[in-house]
N, C-alpha and C positions, 0 to 999 in steps of 0.2 A: 504494499500500500504506500501511497505518497502521504507523508505525515509531516505537518509543520508543528515546531515546537518553539513557542515564543517565550524567551527568558532562559538564558544558558547559565543559570545558578546551579545550586546543588541538586535540586530535583530535575532540572533540565538536563544536567550532565548524566544523572543516573538513568533517566529515560533514554537519552541518546545511546549510552553504552548497551543498554538492554535491547531496545527495539532495533538498532542497527545490526546488532548480533543475530536478531531473528530475520534479517533479510529485508527490512523495510527501507524505503528511500526516505531519508530525513533531511529536512531543510531547517536550520536553526536561524532564529531571529533574535537579535540583541542589539542594544545601543553601543555596547563596548566591543570594538573591533579586536582588541587584544584577547578578550575572553573567547570570542569565535575562533580566533587564530589557533587557540590552544586545543580546542575541540576538533578542528579540521586536521591538525597534526595527529590526534589520536585515532579518529574515526573516519570512515569514508562517508562524508556528509557534505551537503551544500550549506552555504550560509548567507545571510543578508543582513547588513548593518543598517538599523534604522528603528524608528518607532512602530512597534508591531500593530498599533491601533490605527495607523494611517493607511489610507487606500494605496498610496504610492508605494509603501513598503510591501504591503500585501500583494500588490500586482508584481513587484520585483520577485517575490517568493513564489509566484505562479499559484496563487490561492485557487484560481478556477479549475485547476487540475488536481487539487488536494482532496484526499479522502477524509482526512481527520486534522483538526487543529487542537493542539494542547497549549493553554496559556498558563505559564508558570512564573511570571514576572513578580517582582516584590510588591506590586500595586494591584490591590483587588479591583480598583476602578479601571485600570488599564486592561486588566484581564477580561472584565465584562465588555468594555467597548471594543476590544479586539474581537471577541467572539461575535458581537452584533455586527460589526462591520464586515467581517469575513463571511458570515452567513448571508448578509445582504448581497455580497458579490458572487457567492456560490451557494444557492439554496439547498443543494445536496450535501453540503459539508456537515460532518459530525464535529461537535465542539465539546471540549472538556476545559473547565476553568478551576483554577485553585483559588478559593475564597476562604480567607482566614479570619476576617473581622467578625466577631460575634454579633455585632449589631446588624450585619447584613443576612444573617441565617434565615430569618423569616421572609424577607423581600425576595431573596434569591429563589427560594423555593416557591413562593406564591407566584412569581413572575418569570419563571424559568423559561416559558415559551416566548415571552417578550424579549428576554435577553438571548434567545436562540441557543440555550444551553441543552446539550445532550446529557450531560453529567457534570457535577461539581465535586471537588475533593477538598476536604479540610484536614491537613495533616495533624494538627493539633487535637482537634475533635476526635479524629480516629485513634489517635494515640492515647487519649484519655479513656476511651471505651477499652482499649487493650489493656491498660494499667488497671482499670477497675475489674476487668475479667481476671487478671492475675492475682489481684488481692482477694477475690472471692475464693479462689482455689490455692491456698498456700500449699507449699511443699514442692511445687513444680516451677521450673524457670519459664516455661512457656506451655501454653495449652491451645490447641486448635480443635474445632469441632466440625464433623463431617456427617454426611448421611442423615440429614435432619435430627442430629443430636444423638444418634445411635453409636457412632464411632468417634473417638478422640485420639490426637496424637499429642503427647506430653514430652517435655524435655527435663531430664533429670541428670544431675552431675554426680559422678561416682566419687564421693569424698569421704570424710572421716565417718559420717553417720551410716554409710553404706559399706562398711568394710566387708560385710558378708558376701558382697559381690566381687571383691577384688580377686583377680586370679581365676575366676570362674568362666568356663565356656558358656556361650549362649544357650546351648541345648539343655543345659541344667537350670536355666533361669526359672522355668515353670515350676520345678520341685522346690525352689527356694521361696518364690513369691506365692506359690499355692493358688495361682489363678491363671487364666489363659490370656497371654499377652504376646505380642510380636515386637522385637526390636527391629525397626525398619532402617535405621541409620545411626552411625556413631561417628562423632567428631573427635579426633585425637590429634593433638599438637597442630590444629589449624587445618587438617585434612578430613574430609568427610567421605565415608564409604558406605555401601550397602553390605552388612556383614553376613557371612555364613554361619551355620550352627557351631563351628568350631572355633569362632572368633573368641578370644580371650580378652576379658574386661580388665582394665587397669584403672588405678586411681587417677582422677583428673579427666577421664572420659566424660564426654557428654553424649548420653544415649537418648534416642527418640523412640518412644514406645508407643505402639498402637494397641488400643484396648477398647472395650465397650465401657460405657459410663459406670456400670455396676462393678466391673472388674477393676476400674481405676480406684474405686473406693477401697476395695479389698487389697490392691496393690499398696496404696498409701499406708493402710493399717499394718500390713505385713512387713513393709520396710521401715516402719517407725517414722513415716513423714507427716503423720497427722499433727496439726498445730491448731492453737485456738483461733477463733475467728478475729479479724482485725477490728479493734474498737476505736483505736485512735492512730492518726498518721501525721507525720511531719513531712512537709513538702518544702524543699529548698529551691527557691526561685519563684518569682511572682509574675510569670508571663501569661500568654494566651492558654498554653496547655494546662497551667496551674488553675486558671479560671474555669475551664471546662471540667477538669477533673474534681476540684473542690466542690462544685455544684452537684456532681454525681455523688460523691461521698457523703455529703451532708444529707442528701435525700435518703441515703441508706442508713442513717443514723450513726456514721462514723465521724468522730470529732476530728477537726483538721487544724493544725498550726502551720502557718506559712512563714518562712524566714527569707528575707531578701535584704541586700545591702543598700539597694536604691530607695530613698525616701519617697519619691514620687510614685514609683511602682507600688510601694506598700500602701500609700494613701488611696490610689485608685482601686487597689484590690479590696481594701477595708470598706470603701464606699459601695463597691460593686456586690460584695458578699458580706454583709455585717455579721453573720453568724460564724464565720471563720475568725480564728485568732491569728492576726497578722503582726509579726515582730520585725523590726528593723534591726539587722545584725549582719556581721560578716561571718558566713558559715565556714570560710577557709580558716578562721580562728578557732582553736580548740576550746577556748573558754566559752565561746558562745554556744558550741554544740553541748557542752557540759551544762551550762546555765539554763538551757531550754530543754534539757532532758531528753535529747535526740536518741541517746543509747537505750533509754528505757522505753522507747515507743514501740508499738506493734508493728509499725511500717515506716520506713524511711525512703522517700522518693526524691530523687536528685534531678532537678529539671532546670538548672541554670543554663544560660546560653554558651557556657564553656565546657567543652567535653573534658578537658583535663580536670577541671574542678569536680565535675560530676563523677569521674573515675576515682579521684582521691576520696571523695565523700562516700562512694559505694564501698571502697576498701575499709574505711572507717566503720561504716554500718556492719558489715560482715564480721569484722575483727571484734566489734562489741556485741556480737550475737543478736543484733536486731532480727526478729523473726522474718520480716520481709523487707528485702532491699530491692529497689528498682532504680536502674540508671539509665538516663536518656543519653543518646549519642546522636550527634549530627552528621559527622564524617563516617559513613558506613565502611570507608576503606579500613578502618582500624578495627572493625569487629572481629576479625580472625584473631588479632592480638588480644583483644579483650576477653575472647573465649577461654583464655587460660588464666585469667584473673578472677578473683573472688569479688565480683561487684554485683552480685545478685542477678536479677533478670535485666536484660538489655532491650530497651525499646528505642526504635528509630522511626520518629514520625515520617520522614522523608521515604524510607523504605516502605512503610505501610501505604503511603500515598501512591508510590510508583506501582506497587503490587496492584492496587485497585485499578489504575489506568491500563496496566498490561492486560488484566483480565478483561477489560472492556475492549481492547484492541483485538485480542484473540477471538472474542466473540463476534466482533465485526467480520472477521475473516470467515468464521464458521458459524453461520446463523443457526445451522442444525448440527448437533454433535459437539458443541463447544463445551469446555469444562464448566460445570456449575460453580465451583469454587477452586481458587488457586492460593495457596499458602507457601510463601518462601520461608525457608528456615535454614538452620545450620550456617548462619552467616552469609546467606545467600547462595550457598553451594548446592542446595537441594530444593526441590519443589514437591509439595503434595497437592495432587489435583483430583477432584472428584467428577466422575463421568457416570451418566446413566447409559446402560446398554440398550441399544435400539436394533431395529431390524437390519440396519446398515452395518452394524458392528460384526467383524468377521470372527470366526473361530467360536461362535456360540455353541455351547453344548459340548465342547471338546475338553478333555482332561488338560490341565495346565501343563502336565509333564510332556505332552505331545505338542504344545504350542512353542514356536520359536520366538523368544522375546528379544528386543534390543538390549545391548549391554547397558548397564547402570539404570535398569528399570525393574521395579518390584511392584507386584500386585499385593497391596498391604492388607486389604480387606474387602470382603464381598458383603453387601448388606441386601438381603432378600427378604422383603416384607419387613417383619420385625426381628428377623434372625440375623446374627452377625457370624460370618464365617471367616476364620483366619486360614487362608488358602494352604493346601497341601498339594502334593502332585496329582492326586485324583479329583481335586476341586474343579469346578467349572463355573461359567457365568451364563446367565439366560436373560432374554429381553425383560426389562424392568429393574434389573439388579443395578444397585449402585456400587461403583468400584472407586476405591481410594488408591491411586497410583503414586508411587515415589519415584522420582527421577533425579539422579545426580549428574546426568549428562549435560553437555553444553547446548545440544540441539533442543529447541522448544517442542513441547508436545501440544499440538493444537487440537487434535481429535483422538478418541480412543484408539482408533486403527493405527495411529502413529507409534504405538508401543510394540508392534509386531515387526520381527525382523524380516519376514517374507513379504 
């Protein structure tokens, strides 16, 4: 497809990398020629220097031949105007706008047709939902749901609390946890693999486990991962993400304390959310953390605008045994390094935003048979995709042992009506089944038939 990306910042760069790798023709638009030059050197893309909301710039980008426009500039107003202008020049154009300002949420939704929006993304709001989800299910670094809630994939770190798993082969895992689960991927020293049954677990491994919701509860209990619910949380940083998250937590009865060094941000947050306790203080100073009782909280959520500070705070939280530590990162290139550090769960708003956009792009390509959900995990090295088996799906009714699959692809689960099947060699799938597919390959899987080697 021909895709225009307006705004070559972090989100734009991440989208450029992923969508160009999937074979799309990308044209970047930005006011900064130096930024565009850097992208051109890295990727096989076209570029246009100029204001993306002007007709002149959009003509230069050949908007009339484009299939999709993604606007990710730093200005919500520019993003909206760009979508409106571009759609006026090409009525068949799909448009996706990044809108981050909380005050615009209602109007953008109510007037999306007037703004000519096919889709909007809000990285901070999406990240707030992700963090809220993680706080509801303590014990896991990450948790994703598939097959209408029947199947889940969770991330667990093999640490001191899980010494019983050290040195054990995966084929013995079932006897240890005493429930049916499948380890669909393992990240070790920055590298992610789909393991065989003979794979030996080591301390520091991050394992991704597929299980039913019921078996997850049993898994948590048998591994000793059950912790008390979060009743109070400390949030470091008073930005947009903190605003969205605080509102969600307060509605759920969780008390929230927000710490930020900037007086203006503190005043705005206190006025916007009077029920929250807002404290002006420097979280990089140890005495501030001690004074505010951060080490005694149920959850510590690090949301400053500096990755380095968030990482240090995450290390502080885990070293003080805070039950739930969540660390936000903006530069996703560093997530493989972070995977080896004890900073709790890692959340990247930009990565969540890009995943949603990529899912839309793939659905555009395959109106029939597209993945119903896509989740990137293991520092972006793996994807979990959910497909529904249709009449067009090949190898229906055949035993999996007789089906040739592409390398680095795994059928993690089969949901048939209300039954969950963890595949073995004699398992098969039929029309109506929901399959969760794990892929660690570089080639994108657009349709279910893409997993077959023949």
